[in-house]
TORTITI-274516 format. One record per residue (C-alpha): residue in one letter; x, y, z. Coordinates in steps of 0.2 Angstrom, whole numbers, padded with zeros to 4 digits, always signed. Layout:
BEGIN
AXYZ/...
//
This chain:
BEGIN
M-0063+0078-0186/M-0053+0064-0178/P-0045+0070-0161/L-0026+0071-0162/V-0024+0067-0143/S-0034+0054-0134/V-0033+0055-0115/V-0037+0039-0106/V-0042+0040-0087/P-0045+0023-0078/T-0056+0024-0063/Y-0063+0013-0050/K-0077+0020-0038/R-0069+0037-0035/P-0081+0049-0042/E-0075+0064-0032/L-0057+0062-0037/L-0062+0059-0055/K-0073+0075-0055/R-0057+0085-0050/C-0047+0076-0064/L-0060+0079-0077/A-0061+0098-0072/A-0043+0100-0075/L-0044+0090-0092/L-0058+0101-0098/A-0048+0117-0094/Q-0034+0113-0105/D-0027+0127-0116/Y-0028+0117-0131/D-0041+0117-0146/P-0055+0106-0139/R-0058+0099-0156/A-0041+0091-0156/Y-0042+0080-0140/E-0054+0068-0132/I-0056+0061-0115/I-0060+0043-0112/V-0065+0037-0094/A-0062+0018-0093/D-0073+0013-0078/D-0066-0003-0071/A-0081-0005-0059/A-0095+0000-0071/C-0101+0010-0057/D-0118+0020-0059/Q-0112+0035-0050/T-0097+0036-0061/R-0107+0033-0077/Q-0119+0047-0072/L-0105+0059-0068/V-0096+0056-0085/E-0112+0056-0095/G-0116+0074-0088/Y-0100+0079-0096/C-0105+0070-0112/L-0121+0080-0112/L-0111+0096-0110/H-0101+0092-0125/E-0117+0089-0135/E-0124+0106-0130/D-0108+0115-0134/E-0108+0107-0151/E-0126+0113-0154/R-0122+0130-0148/F-0107+0131-0159/D-0117+0125-0175/T-0130+0138-0171/Q-0117+0152-0170/L-0108+0147-0185/S-0124+0145-0195/Q-0129+0163-0190/L-0112+0170-0196/R-0115+0161-0213/S-0132+0168-0215/L-0125+0186-0212/H-0112+0182-0225/E-0125+0177-0237/L-0135+0193-0234/G-0119+0203-0238/R-0113+0206-0220/S-0096+0199-0224/E-0088+0210-0210/Y-0095+0197-0197/L-0084+0183-0205/T-0068+0194-0203/R-0070+0192-0184/P-0060+0177-0177/L-0069+0162-0171/D-0058+0159-0156/H-0072+0166-0144/V-0084+0153-0152/F-0071+0138-0150/E-0067+0143-0132/Q-0085+0140-0128/R-0084+0122-0133/S-0078+0107-0123/P-0068+0092-0129/N-0078+0076-0132/V-0079+0065-0116/H-0083+0046-0118/Y-0089+0034-0104/L-0082+0016-0106/P-0087+0002-0094/V-0073-0011-0094/A-0079-0029-0097/G-0069-0045-0096/A-0052-0043-0088/H-0050-0030-0074/G-0037-0020-0066/P-0029-0003-0071/A-0019-0012-0085/A-0035-0019-0093/A-0044-0003-0091/R-0030+0007-0100/N-0030-0006-0114/A-0049-0004-0116/G-0047+0015-0116/W-0033+0016-0129/R-0041+0003-0140/A-0057+0013-0141/A-0048+0029-0144/G-0048+0039-0160/G-0032+0049-0157/A-0015+0046-0165/I-0007+0050-0148/I-0013+0041-0132/A-0010+0051-0116/F-0012+0042-0099/T-0016+0050-0082/D-0025+0043-0066/D-0041+0049-0059/D-0032+0056-0043/C-0021+0067-0054/I-0023+0085-0059/P-0015+0089-0076/E-0009+0107-0077/P-0018+0118-0091/G-0003+0115-0103/W-0002+0096-0101/V-0011+0091-0117/R-0002+0104-0127/A+0015+0098-0121/V+0011+0080-0124/A+0006+0084-0142/A+0021+0094-0145/G+0033+0081-0137/L+0028+0067-0149/A+0027+0078-0164/N+0044+0074-0170/G+0042+0055-0171/A+0046+0049-0153/A+0037+0033-0149/G+0032+0038-0131/A+0036+0051-0118/S+0035+0054-0099/G+0030+0070-0091/R+0034+0078-0074/I+0024+0072-0059/S+0023+0085-0044/V+0019+0077-0027/P+0016+0091-0014/L+0021+0086+0004/H+0022+0093+0021/D+0038+0097+0030/R+0036+0082+0040/P+0026+0069+0030/T+0021+0052+0035/D+0031+0037+0029/Y+0017+0033+0017/E+0017+0050+0010/R+0035+0050+0008/D+0034+0033-0001/A+0020+0040-0012/A+0031+0055-0017/G+0043+0043-0025/L+0032+0044-0040/A+0039+0061-0044/H+0056+0052-0048/A+0048+0038-0059/E+0056+0036-0076/F+0039+0031-0084/A+0023+0031-0074/T+0005+0030-0081/A+0001+0045-0070/N+0009+0055-0084/C+0015+0047-0100/C+0010+0045-0118/C+0013+0034-0133/R+0009+0034-0151/R-0007+0023-0154/D+0002+0012-0167/V+0016+0009-0155/L+0004+0003-0142/A-0004-0008-0155/A+0013-0016-0160/V+0018-0021-0142/G+0000-0026-0137/G-0002-0012-0124/F-0001-0016-0106/D+0001-0034-0099/E-0016-0037-0090/R-0008-0050-0078/F-0003-0035-0068/T-0020-0034-0060/T-0016-0020-0047/A-0008-0003-0050/W+0010-0009-0048/R+0024-0012-0061/E+0012-0012-0076/D+0019+0004-0082/S+0037-0002-0079/D+0033-0017-0089/L+0027-0006-0104/H+0042+0005-0102/F+0054-0010-0103/T+0045-0018-0117/L+0047-0002-0127/L+0066+0000-0123/R+0069-0018-0127/R+0061-0016-0144/G+0072+0000-0148/Y+0058+0013-0148/Q+0063+0031-0144/L+0057+0038-0128/I+0059+0055-0122/K+0056+0067-0107/V+0043+0081-0108/P+0046+0091-0092/Q+0033+0104-0098/A+0019+0091-0097/V+0015+0092-0078/V+0002+0083-0068/V+0000+0086-0049/H-0003+0070-0039/P-0009+0075-0022/V-0006+0061-0009/R-0023+0054-0004/P-0027+0050+0015/A-0023+0032+0020/V-0029+0021+0033/W-0018+0017+0048/G-0006+0003+0043/V-0008+0005+0025/S+0010+0000+0021/V+0006-0018+0027/H-0008-0020+0014/Q+0004-0013+0001/Q+0016-0028+0003/R+0005-0038-0009/K+0011-0028-0023/S+0028-0037-0021/M+0021-0052-0030/F+0021-0042-0046/N+0039-0038-0045/A+0042-0057-0049/L+0032-0055-0065/L+0042-0040-0070/Y+0058-0048-0066/K+0053-0064-0076/K+0050-0053-0092/H+0064-0041-0090/P+0078-0048-0078/Q+0092-0037-0083/L+0082-0021-0084/Y+0074-0025-0067/W+0091-0026-0058/Q+0097-0010-0067/R+0082+0001-0064/I+0071-0006-0051/Q+0081-0015-0038/P+0100-0018-0038/G+0099-0034-0028/P+0088-0044-0016/P+0081-0036-0001/W+0094-0043+0011/R+0088-0033+0025/Y+0071-0041+0025/Y+0079-0058+0023/A+0090-0055+0038/I+0075-0049+0049/V+0065-0064+0044/G+0080-0076+0047/A+0082-0069+0065/L+0064-0071+0068/L+0064-0089+0063/S+0079-0092+0073/A+0071-0085+0088/L+0055-0096+0085/A+0065-0111+0082/G+0075-0109+0098/I+0058-0107+0108/A+0051-0123+0099/Q+0067-0133+0103/R+0070-0126+0120/R+0087-0119+0115/R+0088-0104+0126/R+0104-0097+0117/L+0097-0099+0100/A+0080-0091+0105/L+0089-0076+0114/G+0101-0073+0101/G+0088-0073+0087/A+0076-0062+0097/I+0090-0049+0100/A+0095-0049+0082/W+0077-0047+0077/L+0075-0033+0089/V+0091-0024+0083/L+0087-0026+0064/T+0069-0021+0066/G+0073-0006+0077/R+0085+0000+0063/F+0072-0003+0050/C+0060+0007+0060/A+0072+0021+0063/R+0076+0022+0045/R+0057+0024+0041/L+0055+0038+0054/H+0070+0048+0048/G+0064+0064+0041/T+0045+0059+0044/S+0032+0064+0056/H+0035+0060+0075/A+0017+0062+0080/P+0012+0048+0092/R+0000+0040+0080/H+0013+0039+0067/L+0026+0032+0079/A+0014+0018+0084/E+0011+0014+0066/M+0029+0013+0062/I+0033+0002+0077/V+0019-0010+0072/T+0021-0010+0054/S+0040-0012+0054/A+0038-0028+0063/L+0025-0034+0050/I+0032-0028+0034/P+0048-0039+0032/P+0039-0056+0034/L+0025-0051+0023/A+0036-0044+0009/I+0046-0060+0009/F+0030-0070+0009/W+0022-0061-0006/R+0039-0061-0015/V+0040-0080-0013/R+0022-0082-0018/G+0025-0071-0034/A+0040-0082-0038/L+0030-0098-0037/R+0015-0091-0046/Y+0025-0085-0061/R+0038-0099-0060/V+0054-0089-0059/L+0069-0090-0047/F+0067-0073-0039/L+0075-0069-0022/
//
């Protein structure tokens, strides 16, 4: 029996998170014969392979046990003990697990490429995507299947991001995923639709904007997309290293690619205009440095004061409603000075790389 829903989970050297995700996927309140799980391993990691193959073996053992019990029931029927076949087989089905596949990713890499490898290897008419650090609630697969039952091309579910009362700036930023229109942490598409549009653009080599690109492509081609709030995944915020926001600025490069492909939708749904605050901060910093280099005291002093004021406001904005722990305060001060020039650097680099005028 071909599965109706294929769940694709890309992963990269995070076996403990993947184990938690798989446990949730195996506990779905849905007929295990009607869905499969495909783990697309972008690292081809032995530890991940061994973990997933353990679940594959569990499925095979469940199938053998099911076949044995079904054979016993048929034998009883042939012996005239037909009352045994009047018993529902639900208790037998509940002992089974869905089919789990391990798929090492070859060729192009990145989450977009891993998801493409996953859905292309899938057997289901509906492809559901989630991430290895997510925890789908028990009714997730059922809600996904019901959501696309009436002919919609794709759907997005609800993402729950638990936060403390005083989160860090990084945690609050990560919680923005809960408001995403269409995120691969919790979305689904018909397989034929993915094939028609070519799936994900593998030039998005990091986990950034590849889902928006697919979303915009579907919108521009006129496909019907719906919301399925009953399809819920929990996305706990992972611990991050100190200064993580500095490393994340590299993602700005892929904004240029998204803008090049979908300029109107980018301004409408991603960013209403250029990051003028960053440009102002960088401009003030350059003025101060130019003044120092040219020994123009007023220019240097004016630029330095403007940079301090603008950077201070930026830092205060990030601290508003977040943790005021000393460690976090120090992180905000340092990273607030570094983020604007790095963000502009990667933005300009993206514009040059993808040959698009992108401010």
